[in-house]
N, C-alpha and C positions, 0 to 999 in steps of 0.2 A: 504494499499500500503506500509506505513512504520510500525515498529514494535520499533521505538527509545523510549527512555525514556524522552528525552527531544528534543527540536528544538530551535533555535534561530533566532531573528528578527532584523532588524534595523528599527526605525521609523524616519520617514521624518519629518522636521520641520512643525508647523500648515500650514505655507504659501505653501508648497508643498502638504499637504494632500488635499487642495482644488481641485486637479486634480484628476478626477475619474479613471484614469489609473496608479494607483499605483499597484505594483505588489510585490511579495516576491521573493528574490534572493539569490544567492551565489555564490562564485568562486571557481572554481578547484584548490586546494591549494598545494597538495603534493603528493607524491607516497606512504604515510605511511598507507593508507587503503588496506587490503587485500581482494579483492572482494570475496563474496561468490555466488553472482549471476551476470551475465552479462546481461544488456539490449541492445538492437539493437542500433548501431550508429546512434546518432541523425542527424537530417536534419540541415545543417548549415543555420543559417539566418543572414541576414544583417540589421535586424530591430535595431533601436537605443536604447540604454538604458543609463540611467543617475541616479546619486543618491549624495546626499549632503556628506561632510566630516566634522566630528569634526577637527577644526583648529589646526595648530601647537601652542603650548606654547612656553613662553621664556624659561622654564625648560625643557631640553630636555628628561629627565626622565619621563614626564607627557605623557600618551598614547594619540594618535590621530588617526584619519583615519575615515574608514567605522564603523559606530555606531553599532556594533553587540550585541544581546543579547539572553542569554539563557533562553528560557521560558520551565520550567519543567512541566510534565503532572499534571493536577490536581492543579495548582498554577498560580497565577496572578502575580507574582513577577519577575521583570524584571531587572536583573544584567547586564547593559551594560558594554562593553568592546570593546573600540575602536582597530580595525585592521589597522595598518599602512600599507601604499603604498609604494611597492617597483617596479623599474623598471628593467627588467632583460630578459633572454631569458628562465630561468626557466626550469622546468622539463615538459615532454610532458606528460599530464595527460588527459585521457578521461573523460569527465564528466559524462558519463555512466558507469564509473568503480566503482563508490562508492558502498559499501556493503549496503544490506538493514539492516544489524545490526549495521552499523556506525551511531554515532550520526551526524546529519547535521547541516552545519551552514547556516543559511538562512538570508536574509536581503532584505527590502522592495527597489524597485527601481522604477522609471517611464520609460515608454518606448513610442515609437513613433507612434505605431499602435492606442493607445488610446482606449477608450470605458470601460465602467464598465464590460463588458463580459469577460476582461482580467484579472479581479480581481482575479482568480483562479490560474494563473501561479505560479508555484514554482521553484526555481533552489536550486538543492541539491548536496551536497558534504560533505566529511568528514573534521573535523576541523584540524587545525595544532596548535603545542604547541607555536609557536612563534609569533602568533597573527600578521600575515603579509598577504596581498594580493597582488599577483603579476600581472603586466602588461607586456604583452611581447607576441611574437609568438607563445610560447607554453602553453600559459596560456589561459584559455577558460571558458566560463560560460555554465552550462548545464539547459535547461529550461524543465520544465515537466508541464504539465496541464490535467487534467482528461478528457477523450476523446479524447485527441487530441496527434498528434504526438509529440514525444521528439525532443527538438531543441537544437542547440548548437550555443553559440555566441563568437566571438573570442574578446580578450581585446584590440585589434589594429585593426584599429586605435583609438586613444584616445584622449581627451582633458583633461588639469588639471590644478587647482589651489588648493595650499594646505591652504588656509584660514588661519585665526588668532583666537585662542581660545578666546571667550567671545566678538569678535569684527565683523568677518564676516564668514560665512561658506565658506569651500573650496567645490570643485565638482570633480565628475569623469563623463566623458560623452562618450560614445562609439560607434563605428561603424558609423563614418563620421559626428558627431555632436560636437559643441562646446557650451559652456554655455556663451551667449551673456550678462548675467547680471554682469559677471566678469570683462568686457573688459572696458579699458579706453583710447583706442586709435582708430584711424580711419583705420588702414590697418595692416596687418601681416608683421612681419619681416621673410623673408626665410633664414634659417641659412644654409650655404653652408656646404657640406660634409666634406671639407678639406682632400682629399686622401692622401696629401703628409704627413699629420698628423696622420690621424687615419686609413690610410690604406683603407680597404674595410669593416670596421667595423662601425656600426652605434650606435645610442644611445639605441638600443633595445637590444643589446648583454648585456651591463652592467650597463644601466642607465647613461653612460658618453659619452662626445663628446667635443673634444678641438678644439678650433677656435683661431682666433687672435683678439683682441679688443684693444681700448683705453678706459682706465679706469681713469674717472675723480673723484677729491674730492676737498677738499677746498684749497689743496696745488698745485696752477697751475704748479710749476716748475717740478713735477713729473706725470704731467697728460698727458704729450705729448708723451709718449712713447709706441709704439705697443707692446703687451704683449701677450703671451700665456694665455688662461683661458680655464679651463674645465667645461663644464656645469655638474653638477652630481646630480641627482634626489634623489640618496641614501645617501648622506652626510648630516648630521645634520647642518653644519656650511659653512660660506663663509670665504675663506681663503685669506687674502690681503697681498700685498708685504710690504716692509718697507716704512715708510712714510704715510701710511694710518692709520687711527684710527678706531677701531670697535666703533658703535655709531654714526659715522659721515655719511652723505648722501653720497651716490656714485652714479654715473651715468655711465652706459656701452654702448659703441657703436661697434657694430660688423664690422670688416673689411672683405670686399669680399674676397671669397677663390680664386678668377680669377684675381683680381686687388687690388691695393692699395687704392681703394675708400671706404668710410664708407657705411654701410648698414642702409639707412634710419634714423631713429630717436633714440635718447638716451632712453635707458631704465633705470629708476630710482629704486634704492632700499633705502628705507627710513631708517635713522639711527636706528629708534627704533625697526626695525627688527633684528639688530645686535648688540645691546647694552648689551644683557645678555650672561653671560658666557656659553659656548657650542654653541653658534649661530653664533661667529666669532671669528677668531684667525688671528693676524697679525705679520709677521716677523718683527724683531726688529734689525737685524744687517744691516749695510749698504750695505754689498755685497749681501742680498737678495731684493735690491730694485727692481730688475727685475725677481725674482721669480715667479714661475708659480702662477697663481691665481686659485682658486677653487670656484665656484658658487654652492653652496649647496641649501638646502632646502628653506632658506630664499629668496634665489632669485626667487623661484616657488610660493613664498606668494607674491611677488611684481609684477609677470608676470604670462600671461596666457600661458601655452605651448601645443602647438598641434603636436602629431607624427602620421605619416602615415604608411602605411603597408610597404614602402621601407625604413622606418627610419628617412625620412626628416622630420627637426623639424622646426617648425613656431612659432614665438613668438610675444605676443602684452603685452602693459602696462595694468597691473589689477588695478581695484579700489579697494576701501576697504568699500564698500558699503554692508550692511546686507540684500541681497536680495534673494529671492527663485530663483531656477535655471530655466533659459530661455534658452532651448536647441534649437539650429537653424543648419541646414546643413553648413558643412564648404565648402568654396570656397576660395582659396588661394588668389585670385585676386579681390576679394569683396570690398567695402566700408563698414568699421565696424561702427556701430552708438552706442557709449557709451550711458548706461541708465542714467535717471535722477536719483540723489540721494534719497533714501526712507524717509519717514517721521520717526521721532524718534521711534525706535522698543520696544516692551512692554518687549522682552526677545530675546536672540541672539541665532539663529538656529545654531551657531558655538560651542555653549557651552557643546553640548552634552546632554542637559536637555530640554526634550521635554514634554510638559504637557499631561498626559494621557486624561485627560478630552476633550483635544481638538483634540486627535487621536483616540476616543473611538470606533466612526464608524468603521475607519479603522481597528481597533484591532479586533471587531467582525467578519467583513467580513474575516480576514486573520484566525481568529480560527475556523470558520466555515469550510475554506476552508482545513485547516489542519486536522480537525476532520474528513472529509469526506473521507481523505486518510489513516487514521489509520487503 
């Protein structure tokens, strides 16, 4: 089926490999490929998919995200490259549009259908040079499997936690699932759309949504003012007003967009996620004490976010446990059950280092599947 000189894969952590329904996958990334052949339009599937992320490092220059590796023909050398996650409306790309001469980017996922018979499903796409995977209304997954119809899966709705490199894995869940292993609260916070600030746009357009919050730090005299804050999935840093110090613990309480009441509980961001240069900035002038706040990627390490097809955003406090993904169906009104803390880990699935001895069986399955399509 394919004439490519190499393929690429993501390896799950050893905890995730215990599941029989691991499959290979890739994201439709860009319009850079010029198709030489056109496959029929895939059937859209609402099947759930999920995969772990290499977590953010304190150093913003270090790669993170979906752990993709090129596997050259005739070689077992795996060179891992994390692909960062972005949220935007992106370019409309058909998963069937990839050329048969383009080199695919493939990575392993898990999915809701389960069963070892699904181990031969592969998602195909041409790679991009910027090493990013886009979540949005115009980004999709293309699934192909020998002897079966091609499928397409949207990347919305999605659940997301960005993880912390060397401490806990992040995760992406698609098509109505969230990662229950990442939750550390008992209910979802529903974030209002704030149309008077955002108009008709949602977080799905650019990864941003502005709301009003109370921001609490160690100085109570500056913690009682309502302020605008912008959730920004694509910003490396949290930006704080004057009077707040990077490296201090902060708490955020969202104000309802229909009244002046607070929305449920505080969302805490520990200072250690913001004490590195590049992960936090603070205004230093007194006239900036009411400056707008940006809640960038460290906020999405400390919280779990779920975004549905309309762009509605739901948040929960996240934990810092190094646990495998526990995908469950999302229901906005459900009572959440935080997991118990894990025993001490032998290695971190967030580090991006996945022992090949523990994934050898899955590698053999994947290589056999790919060989049957060459």
